[in-house]
KOLPA-605001 format. One record per residue: residue in three letters; x negated, y, z of N, C-alpha, C, O, CB in turn. Coordinates in steps of 0.2 Angstrom, whole numbers, plus 5000, padded with zeros to 4 digits. Glycine has a CB too. Layout:
N
code,n.x,n.y,n.z,ca.x,ca.y,ca.z,c.x,c.y,c.z,o.x,o.y,o.z,cb.x,cb.y,cb.z
ALA,X,Y,Z,X,Y,Z,X,Y,Z,X,Y,Z,X,Y,Z;
...
REM end
This chain:
186
code,n.x,n.y,n.z,ca.x,ca.y,ca.z,c.x,c.y,c.z,o.x,o.y,o.z,cb.x,cb.y,cb.z
MET,5421,5167,6055,5414,5167,6058,5414,5163,6064,5418,5163,6068,5412,5174,6059;
GLU,5409,5158,6064,5409,5154,6070,5407,5157,6076,5404,5163,6076,5404,5148,6069;
THR,5408,5154,6082,5407,5157,6088,5399,5156,6090,5396,5151,6088,5411,5154,6094;
ILE,5397,5160,6095,5390,5160,6097,5390,5155,6103,5394,5155,6107,5387,5167,6099;
LYS,5385,5150,6103,5385,5145,6108,5384,5148,6115,5380,5153,6116,5379,5141,6107;
LYS,5387,5145,6120,5387,5148,6127,5380,5149,6129,5378,5154,6133,5391,5144,6131;
GLU,5375,5144,6128,5369,5144,6131,5365,5150,6128,5360,5153,6131,5365,5137,6129;
VAL,5366,5152,6122,5363,5157,6119,5365,5164,6122,5361,5169,6123,5363,5157,6111;
LEU,5372,5164,6122,5375,5170,6126,5372,5171,6133,5371,5177,6135,5382,5170,6125;
GLN,5371,5166,6136,5369,5166,6143,5361,5169,6143,5360,5173,6147,5369,5159,6147;
LEU,5357,5167,6138,5351,5169,6138,5351,5176,6136,5347,5180,6138,5347,5165,6133;
TRP,5355,5178,6131,5355,5185,6128,5362,5188,6128,5365,5189,6123,5353,5184,6120;
PRO,5364,5191,6134,5370,5195,6134,5369,5201,6130,5374,5204,6128,5372,5197,6141;
GLU,5363,5203,6128,5361,5209,6124,5364,5208,6117,5364,5213,6113,5354,5211,6124;
LEU,5365,5202,6115,5368,5201,6108,5374,5205,6107,5376,5207,6101,5370,5193,6107;
GLU,5378,5206,6112,5384,5211,6112,5382,5218,6110,5387,5221,6107,5388,5211,6119;
TRP,5376,5220,6111,5374,5227,6109,5374,5228,6101,5374,5233,6099,5368,5229,6112;
ILE,5373,5222,6097,5373,5222,6090,5380,5223,6087,5384,5219,6088,5369,5216,6087;
GLY,5381,5229,6085,5388,5231,6082,5390,5227,6076,5396,5225,6075,5389,5238,6081;
ASN,5385,5226,6072,5386,5222,6065,5387,5215,6067,5382,5211,6069,5380,5224,6060;
MET,5393,5213,6066,5395,5206,6068,5391,5200,6064,5389,5195,6067,5403,5205,6067;
ASP,5390,5202,6058,5386,5197,6054,5379,5196,6057,5376,5191,6057,5386,5199,6046;
LEU,5376,5202,6058,5369,5202,6060,5369,5199,6068,5364,5195,6069,5366,5209,6061;
ARG,5374,5200,6072,5374,5197,6078,5374,5190,6078,5371,5186,6081,5381,5200,6082;
HIS,5379,5187,6073,5379,5180,6073,5373,5177,6070,5371,5171,6072,5385,5178,6069;
LYS,5370,5180,6065,5364,5177,6062,5358,5177,6067,5354,5173,6068,5362,5181,6056;
THR,5358,5183,6071,5353,5183,6077,5354,5177,6082,5349,5174,6083,5353,5190,6080;
ALA,5360,5176,6084,5361,5171,6088,5360,5164,6085,5357,5159,6088,5369,5171,6091;
LYS,5361,5163,6079,5360,5157,6075,5352,5155,6075,5351,5150,6075,5363,5158,6068;
VAL,5348,5160,6074,5341,5159,6075,5339,5156,6081,5335,5151,6081,5337,5166,6074;
TRP,5342,5159,6087,5340,5156,6093,5343,5149,6094,5340,5144,6097,5343,5160,6099;
GLU,5349,5148,6091,5352,5141,6091,5347,5136,6088,5346,5131,6090,5359,5141,6088;
HIS,5345,5138,6082,5341,5134,6078,5334,5133,6081,5332,5127,6081,5339,5137,6071;
ALA,5331,5138,6084,5325,5137,6088,5325,5132,6094,5321,5128,6095,5322,5144,6090;
LEU,5331,5133,6097,5332,5128,6103,5333,5121,6101,5331,5116,6104,5338,5131,6107;
GLU,5336,5120,6095,5337,5113,6092,5330,5110,6091,5329,5104,6091,5341,5114,6086;
ARG,5325,5114,6088,5319,5112,6086,5314,5112,6091,5308,5109,6090,5316,5116,6080;
SER,5315,5115,6097,5310,5116,6102,5311,5110,6108,5316,5107,6108,5310,5123,6106;
VAL,5305,5109,6111,5305,5105,6117,5308,5109,6123,5309,5106,6128,5298,5101,6118;
LEU,5307,5115,6122,5309,5120,6128,5317,5121,6128,5320,5121,6123,5306,5127,6127;
THR,5319,5121,6134,5326,5122,6136,5328,5129,6138,5323,5133,6140,5329,5117,6141;
PRO,5334,5131,6138,5335,5138,6141,5332,5139,6149,5330,5144,6151,5342,5139,6141;
ASP,5333,5133,6152,5330,5133,6159,5323,5134,6159,5320,5138,6163,5332,5127,6163;
ASP,5319,5131,6154,5312,5132,6154,5310,5139,6152,5305,5142,6155,5309,5128,6148;
LEU,5314,5142,6148,5313,5149,6146,5314,5154,6152,5311,5159,6152,5317,5151,6141;
ASN,5318,5152,6157,5319,5156,6163,5314,5154,6169,5314,5156,6174,5326,5155,6165;
ARG,5309,5150,6167,5304,5147,6172,5297,5149,6169,5292,5150,6173,5305,5140,6173;
ILE,5295,5147,6163,5288,5148,6161,5286,5155,6160,5290,5159,6159,5288,5144,6154;
PRO,5280,5156,6161,5277,5163,6160,5278,5165,6153,5278,5161,6148,5270,5164,6162;
PHE,5279,5172,6152,5280,5175,6145,5274,5174,6140,5275,5175,6134,5282,5182,6146;
THR,5268,5174,6143,5262,5173,6139,5257,5168,6142,5258,5167,6148,5259,5180,6138;
LEU,5253,5165,6138,5248,5161,6140,5242,5164,6141,5237,5161,6143,5247,5155,6135;
LEU,5242,5171,6140,5235,5174,6140,5234,5178,6146,5228,5181,6147,5235,5179,6134;
CYS,5238,5177,6151,5237,5181,6158,5235,5177,6164,5236,5179,6169,5243,5185,6159;
GLY,5233,5171,6162,5232,5166,6168,5238,5163,6171,5243,5164,6170,5228,5170,6173;
PRO,5236,5158,6175,5241,5153,6178,5245,5157,6184,5250,5154,6185,5238,5147,6181;
ASP,5243,5162,6186,5247,5165,6192,5253,5170,6190,5256,5173,6194,5242,5169,6196;
LEU,5254,5171,6183,5259,5176,6181,5266,5173,6183,5267,5168,6181,5258,5177,6173;
LYS,5270,5177,6186,5276,5176,6188,5282,5178,6184,5288,5176,6184,5277,5178,6195;
VAL,5280,5183,6179,5285,5185,6175,5287,5180,6169,5283,5178,6166,5283,5192,6171;
THR,5294,5178,6169,5296,5173,6165,5296,5176,6158,5297,5182,6156,5302,5170,6167;
PHE,5297,5171,6153,5298,5172,6146,5304,5177,6145,5304,5182,6142,5299,5165,6142;
MET,5310,5175,6148,5316,5179,6147,5315,5185,6151,5318,5190,6148,5322,5175,6150;
ASP,5312,5186,6157,5312,5192,6160,5308,5197,6155,5311,5203,6154,5307,5192,6167;
HIS,5303,5195,6152,5299,5199,6148,5303,5201,6141,5303,5207,6140,5292,5196,6146;
LYS,5306,5196,6138,5309,5197,6132,5315,5202,6133,5316,5206,6129,5312,5190,6129;
ARG,5319,5201,6138,5325,5205,6139,5323,5212,6141,5326,5217,6139,5329,5202,6145;
SER,5317,5213,6145,5315,5220,6146,5313,5223,6140,5314,5229,6139,5309,5220,6151;
VAL,5309,5220,6135,5307,5223,6129,5314,5225,6125,5313,5230,6122,5304,5218,6124;
VAL,5319,5221,6125,5325,5223,6121,5328,5229,6124,5330,5234,6121,5330,5217,6122;
HIS,5328,5230,6131,5331,5235,6134,5327,5242,6133,5329,5247,6132,5332,5234,6142;
ILE,5320,5241,6134,5316,5247,6132,5316,5249,6125,5317,5255,6124,5309,5245,6134;
ALA,5316,5244,6120,5317,5246,6113,5324,5250,6112,5324,5255,6109,5317,5240,6109;
ARG,5329,5247,6115,5336,5250,6113,5336,5257,6116,5338,5262,6113,5341,5246,6117;
ASP,5333,5258,6123,5333,5265,6126,5329,5269,6122,5331,5275,6121,5331,5264,6133;
SER,5323,5267,6119,5319,5271,6115,5322,5273,6109,5322,5279,6107,5312,5268,6114;
GLY,5325,5269,6105,5328,5270,6099,5334,5275,6100,5335,5280,6096,5331,5264,6096;
ASN,5338,5274,6105,5343,5279,6107,5341,5286,6108,5343,5291,6105,5347,5277,6113;
LYS,5335,5287,6112,5332,5293,6113,5329,5296,6107,5330,5302,6105,5327,5292,6118;
MET,5326,5292,6102,5323,5295,6096,5329,5297,6092,5328,5302,6089,5319,5289,6092;
ASN,5335,5294,6091,5340,5296,6088,5343,5303,6090,5345,5307,6087,5346,5291,6087;
GLU,5343,5303,6097,5346,5309,6100,5341,5315,6099,5343,5321,6098,5346,5308,6108;
PHE,5335,5314,6099,5330,5320,6099,5328,5321,6091,5327,5327,6090,5324,5318,6103;
TYR,5327,5316,6087,5325,5317,6080,5330,5316,6075,5329,5318,6069,5319,5312,6079;
GLY,5336,5314,6077,5342,5313,6072,5340,5310,6065,5337,5305,6065,5345,5320,6071;
GLU,5342,5314,6060,5341,5312,6053,5333,5312,6051,5331,5310,6046,5345,5315,6049;
GLU,5329,5316,6055,5322,5316,6053,5318,5310,6054,5314,5308,6051,5319,5322,6058;
LEU,5321,5306,6059,5317,5299,6060,5323,5294,6063,5323,5292,6069,5312,5300,6065;
PRO,5328,5293,6059,5333,5289,6061,5331,5282,6062,5327,5279,6059,5339,5288,6055;
VAL,5334,5279,6068,5333,5272,6070,5339,5268,6069,5344,5270,6072,5330,5272,6078;
ASP,5339,5263,6066,5345,5258,6065,5345,5254,6071,5341,5249,6072,5344,5254,6058;
ILE,5349,5255,6076,5350,5252,6082,5351,5245,6082,5348,5241,6086,5355,5255,6087;
ASP,5356,5243,6077,5357,5236,6076,5351,5232,6074,5349,5226,6077,5363,5235,6071;
VAL,5347,5234,6069,5341,5231,6067,5336,5231,6072,5333,5226,6073,5338,5235,6061;
LEU,5335,5236,6076,5331,5237,6082,5332,5231,6087,5328,5228,6089,5331,5244,6085;
ILE,5338,5231,6089,5340,5226,6094,5339,5219,6092,5336,5215,6095,5348,5227,6097;
ALA,5341,5217,6085,5341,5211,6083,5333,5209,6082,5331,5203,6084,5344,5210,6076;
GLY,5329,5214,6080,5322,5212,6080,5319,5211,6086,5314,5207,6087,5318,5218,6076;
ALA,5321,5215,6091,5318,5214,6098,5320,5207,6101,5316,5204,6104,5320,5220,6103;
ILE,5326,5205,6100,5329,5199,6102,5325,5193,6099,5324,5188,6102,5336,5198,6101;
LEU,5323,5194,6093,5320,5189,6089,5312,5189,6089,5309,5184,6086,5322,5189,6082;
ALA,5309,5194,6091,5302,5195,6090,5298,5189,6093,5293,5187,6089,5300,5201,6094;
ASP,5300,5186,6098,5296,5180,6101,5299,5173,6100,5298,5168,6103,5294,5181,6108;
VAL,5305,5173,6096,5308,5167,6095,5304,5161,6093,5305,5155,6094,5314,5168,6090;
GLY,5299,5163,6089,5294,5158,6086,5290,5154,6092,5287,5149,6090,5289,5161,6082;
LYS,5289,5158,6098,5286,5154,6103,5289,5148,6105,5286,5143,6108,5286,5159,6109;
LEU,5296,5147,6103,5299,5141,6105,5296,5135,6101,5297,5129,6103,5307,5141,6103;
LEU,5293,5136,6095,5290,5131,6091,5282,5131,6093,5279,5126,6092,5290,5133,6084;
GLU,5279,5137,6095,5272,5137,6097,5271,5134,6103,5265,5131,6104,5270,5145,6097;
TYR,5275,5134,6108,5274,5131,6115,5277,5124,6116,5282,5122,6113,5277,5136,6120;
VAL,5273,5120,6120,5276,5114,6122,5274,5113,6129,5271,5118,6132,5272,5108,6118;
LEU,5277,5108,6133,5276,5107,6140,5271,5102,6141,5271,5096,6138,5282,5106,6144;
ASP,5266,5103,6145,5261,5098,6147,5264,5093,6152,5270,5093,6153,5254,5100,6150;
GLU,5260,5088,6154,5263,5083,6159,5265,5085,6165,5269,5082,6169,5258,5077,6160;
ASN,5263,5091,6167,5265,5095,6173,5271,5100,6172,5273,5103,6177,5259,5098,6176;
GLY,5274,5100,6166,5279,5105,6164,5277,5112,6163,5281,5116,6163,5284,5105,6170;
LYS,5270,5113,6163,5267,5119,6161,5267,5121,6154,5266,5116,6150,5260,5119,6164;
ALA,5269,5127,6152,5269,5129,6145,5262,5129,6142,5257,5132,6145,5273,5135,6144;
VAL,5260,5126,6137,5254,5127,6133,5255,5127,6126,5261,5126,6123,5249,5120,6135;
GLN,5250,5129,6122,5251,5130,6115,5250,5123,6112,5246,5119,6113,5245,5134,6112;
GLY,5255,5121,6108,5256,5115,6105,5252,5115,6098,5249,5120,6096,5263,5112,6104;
SER,5251,5109,6095,5248,5108,6089,5251,5113,6083,5247,5116,6079,5247,5101,6086;
TYR,5257,5113,6083,5260,5118,6078,5258,5125,6079,5256,5129,6075,5268,5118,6079;
GLY,5258,5127,6086,5256,5134,6087,5249,5135,6086,5247,5141,6085,5257,5135,6095;
LYS,5244,5130,6086,5237,5131,6084,5236,5134,6077,5232,5137,6075,5233,5125,6086;
TYR,5241,5132,6073,5241,5133,6066,5245,5139,6064,5243,5143,6059,5243,5127,6062;
LEU,5251,5140,6067,5256,5145,6065,5258,5149,6072,5261,5146,6076,5262,5142,6062;
ARG,5255,5155,6072,5257,5159,6078,5265,5161,6077,5268,5161,6072,5253,5165,6079;
HIS,5268,5163,6083,5275,5165,6083,5277,5170,6078,5283,5169,6076,5277,5167,6090;
PRO,5274,5175,6076,5277,5179,6071,5278,5176,6065,5283,5178,6061,5272,5185,6070;
PHE,5274,5171,6063,5275,5167,6057,5281,5163,6057,5285,5162,6053,5269,5164,6054;
SER,5281,5159,6063,5286,5154,6064,5293,5157,6065,5298,5155,6063,5285,5149,6069;
GLY,5293,5163,6068,5299,5167,6069,5302,5170,6063,5308,5169,6062,5297,5173,6074;
VAL,5298,5172,6058,5300,5174,6052,5304,5168,6048,5309,5169,6045,5295,5177,6048;
SER,5300,5163,6048,5303,5157,6045,5310,5155,6048,5314,5154,6044,5298,5151,6046;
LEU,5310,5155,6054,5317,5153,6058,5322,5158,6056,5328,5156,6054,5316,5153,6065;
ALA,5320,5165,6056,5325,5170,6054,5327,5170,6047,5333,5170,6046,5322,5177,6056;
GLU,5323,5169,6043,5325,5168,6035,5329,5162,6034,5334,5163,6030,5318,5168,6031;
SER,5328,5157,6038,5332,5151,6037,5339,5152,6039,5344,5148,6037,5329,5145,6040;
CYS,5340,5157,6043,5347,5159,6045,5350,5165,6042,5355,5167,6044,5347,5160,6053;
GLY,5347,5167,6037,5349,5173,6033,5348,5180,6036,5352,5185,6034,5356,5172,6032;
VAL,5344,5180,6041,5342,5187,6044,5339,5192,6038,5335,5189,6035,5338,5186,6050;
PRO,5341,5198,6038,5339,5202,6033,5331,5204,6034,5329,5204,6039,5343,5209,6033;
PRO,5328,5206,6028,5321,5207,6028,5319,5213,6033,5313,5213,6036,5319,5209,6021;
GLU,5323,5218,6034,5321,5223,6039,5320,5221,6046,5317,5224,6050,5326,5229,6039;
VAL,5324,5215,6048,5323,5212,6054,5317,5208,6054,5313,5207,6059,5330,5208,6056;
CYS,5317,5204,6049,5311,5199,6048,5304,5203,6049,5299,5201,6051,5311,5195,6042;
HIS,5304,5209,6046,5298,5213,6046,5297,5215,6053,5291,5215,6055,5300,5220,6042;
ILE,5301,5216,6058,5300,5217,6065,5297,5211,6068,5292,5212,6072,5306,5219,6069;
ILE,5299,5205,6067,5296,5199,6069,5289,5198,6067,5285,5197,6071,5301,5193,6067;
ALA,5288,5199,6061,5281,5199,6058,5277,5204,6060,5271,5202,6061,5282,5199,6050;
ALA,5279,5210,6062,5274,5216,6063,5274,5217,6070,5270,5222,6072,5277,5222,6059;
HIS,5277,5213,6075,5277,5215,6082,5271,5214,6085,5269,5218,6090,5283,5212,6086;
ALA,5267,5209,6083,5261,5207,6087,5255,5210,6083,5256,5214,6078,5260,5200,6087;
GLY,5249,5208,6084,5243,5210,6081,5243,5209,6073,5240,5213,6070,5237,5206,6084;
GLU,5246,5204,6071,5247,5203,6064,5250,5209,6060,5248,5211,6054,5251,5197,6062;
GLY,5254,5213,6064,5257,5219,6061,5252,5225,6060,5254,5230,6057,5263,5221,6066;
ASN,5246,5224,6063,5242,5230,6062,5239,5230,6055,5236,5235,6053,5236,5229,6066;
MET,5241,5225,6051,5239,5225,6044,5244,5227,6039,5243,5228,6033,5237,5218,6042;
VAL,5250,5229,6041,5255,5231,6037,5258,5238,6039,5256,5241,6044,5261,5226,6037;
LYS,5262,5241,6035,5265,5248,6036,5271,5246,6040,5276,5243,6037,5266,5252,6030;
ARG,5272,5248,6047,5277,5246,6051,5283,5251,6050,5282,5257,6049,5275,5246,6058;
SER,5289,5248,6050,5295,5253,6050,5295,5256,6057,5292,5254,6061,5302,5249,6048;
THR,5300,5261,6057,5301,5264,6064,5303,5259,6069,5300,5259,6075,5306,5270,6063;
GLU,5308,5255,6067,5310,5250,6072,5305,5245,6074,5304,5243,6080,5316,5246,6069;
ALA,5300,5243,6069,5295,5239,6071,5290,5242,6076,5287,5239,6080,5291,5237,6064;
PHE,5288,5249,6075,5284,5252,6079,5287,5252,6086,5283,5251,6091,5283,5260,6077;
ILE,5294,5253,6087,5297,5253,6093,5296,5246,6097,5294,5246,6103,5304,5255,6093;
VAL,5298,5241,6093,5297,5235,6096,5290,5233,6098,5289,5230,6104,5300,5229,6092;
HIS,5285,5234,6094,5278,5233,6095,5276,5237,6101,5273,5233,6106,5274,5235,6089;
HIS,5278,5243,6102,5275,5247,6108,5279,5244,6114,5276,5244,6120,5276,5254,6107;
ALA,5285,5243,6114,5289,5240,6120,5286,5234,6122,5285,5232,6128,5297,5239,6118;
ASP,5284,5229,6117,5281,5223,6119,5274,5224,6122,5273,5221,6127,5281,5219,6112;
PHE,5270,5228,6119,5263,5229,6121,5263,5233,6128,5259,5231,6132,5259,5232,6116;
MET,5268,5237,6129,5267,5241,6135,5269,5237,6141,5268,5238,6147,5272,5247,6135;
THR,5273,5231,6140,5275,5227,6145,5271,5220,6145,5272,5216,6149,5282,5225,6144;
PHE,5265,5220,6141,5261,5215,6141,5254,5217,6143,5251,5214,6147,5260,5212,6134;
LEU,5251,5222,6140,5244,5224,6141,5243,5225,6149,5237,5224,6151,5243,5230,6137;
PRO,5247,5228,6153,5245,5229,6160,5244,5222,6163,5240,5222,6168,5251,5233,6163;
PHE,5248,5217,6162,5247,5211,6165,5241,5208,6162,5237,5205,6166,5253,5206,6163;
LYS,5239,5208,6156,5233,5206,6153,5227,5209,6156,5222,5206,6158,5232,5207,6145;
GLN,5227,5216,6157,5221,5219,6160,5221,5217,6167,5215,5216,6170,5223,5227,6160;
ARG,5226,5216,6171,5226,5214,6178,5223,5207,6179,5219,5206,6183,5233,5214,6181;
SER,5224,5203,6174,5222,5196,6174,5214,5195,6173,5211,5191,6174,5225,5191,6169;
GLN,5212,5201,6169,5205,5201,6168,5200,5204,6173,5194,5205,6173,5204,5204,6161;
ALA,5204,5207,6178,5200,5211,6183,5196,5207,6188,5193,5209,6192,5205,5215,6187;
REM end
């Protein structure tokens, strides 16, 4: 099995939480592939805001938000397993991989304008990140239960029956997005 690129491990130390080595490597491969196709660099991801929907003053970076979602999702999944056990089992590897990959499609959706500000590019006007994220993940052999999380984490997921893991990632994502959105509209 090939090694994970250093730049991806620096972005995502949480990859180490995925116990299934094959899933860990496929998850990392998706990020490698996305970075190859994107105009964004790892430095950009640690600088640009995590969303374009909360105005220009948002200071929370893409990686701050993404990593917090992974941490919240993992902690929630562990607590659900602790309290609900076999009644509502959570596959922690699938959960973490899905949380790490949920917004990987934004690397194709976003471009930088002449001032280095993240904006939606022409690709992103036609394909939102849940769609491009699934495409990237499938091209790297990511299993359908993880692709489902990518597809269902945003509003598009309101049209499908979400898995338990997809519900967790969806709520972790929105609980760390909606307060910022509401604040920007005040």
